C-alpha angles and dihedrals in degrees: 000000000000119000097033115129095222136026147309080148143108124292088255092057091047090052090051092050091054089067097045109037112085123235122236117316139175090256098065151343123281115198121197113213122193116189128182099223127351089199090072109096098226093045090050091049094050091046091051091053093049091048095047094047092048091047089060093053130082117236098011122113126178123202108196122190122185120209096207091224093303117121092198089057091048090054090050091047092054091048089051092052091047091051090052090056100238115188095232136004125225113197133185101183125222092200117020094210103035093052094060099088090054091048090051091056090053092046092049089050089059095249115143111236123212115190109215129199093348137028133233120244120286094270089061097050094087090058093060129093085204150310130255125186143050125337103242094191091055090048089058089050091051090051089053091053093049093049093044090053098047095042095044093240094297141086138057128292138183131207128232100204133200124231117335114252095014114128090229091060096044096046096047090052092046092048091051094051095044095049093047088053092049090051090051084232121182090216113121124206104222101175150351136200135178123246094175092231088296117132092201091056088044090062089055090048091050090052090049090052091052091050094046101040107020114175091359091075113094104161147006134211107208110193091219130032097234090057089045092053091049092049092047090055090054092049092049092048089052092052092254100114086135090078106104112227122197121185138172134233108053092245125175091252093044094052090046090053090051092050090050093048095246096113126038101210153325141182127251122254110176116206088195092058091041094050097043093048092047093052093045091052093045090056091048091052092047088055092050094252126141126247121239090247138354088247115036112188125198120222116275109185121183117254126202135148088281094067106012090111088069093064129067103186121237104208 
């Protein structure tokens, strides 16, 4: 996206930026921004918001580095930002456990760390100045409620998961299971498979579910809407449009699938709200100010055919 001070670029461009963008100075705020994979639609959307908002401000620079799905690269990216003396570090972790040593280096260097969009594992929580974004565990709980409602508290479901090891994936699965148990639901989880936030892979996973479970499959929790919409297309094409698909995110494709009757429901996750709140909090931390709470959760309303007209989709 032209005009942005940092990335959304190739690794070569990022490397070039690292030699030309200044580190923190008395004249302004420099925010380091470590992302797991800028090819993921939601991550790209949040990054675009942060970049655009910072571009409109005087004295605020954002250096964004994308890890391209490689935790070793994310650790190196964070070390690079620490060495450049950024005023605050925004981190969306690729792996909630593996990222902790890199976070510790930033913490030990006296750089405030704001986790954005997802959180590191429990051992990394003490290293954070705070968290800003959705509550992935609650999103799993919401998915459980939607599926329990539409399936009448019975049947068998499978999960299309995000990236293995990522807190987003783990928490959404845990939330789903815990809420189904609390509801005393008769719904049984009969399988799960990763699609790595990729709707093309999600179609393959959906086909694999049909092959493995056949008529026993009544519903699917897709951990992102784009994967859910892709899976729903496969089910419809196979004459199994009766399989109830619930996603998360409120994406353009997800909302379209709900309007068309392919998906049953989802919950909204606004990258605009996520990005704006993250930048606002980063600036507060750079100025030595406190956050409203340690964990600051964005709104996540349920969306079904009954209220889908109220949402436009942002990514």
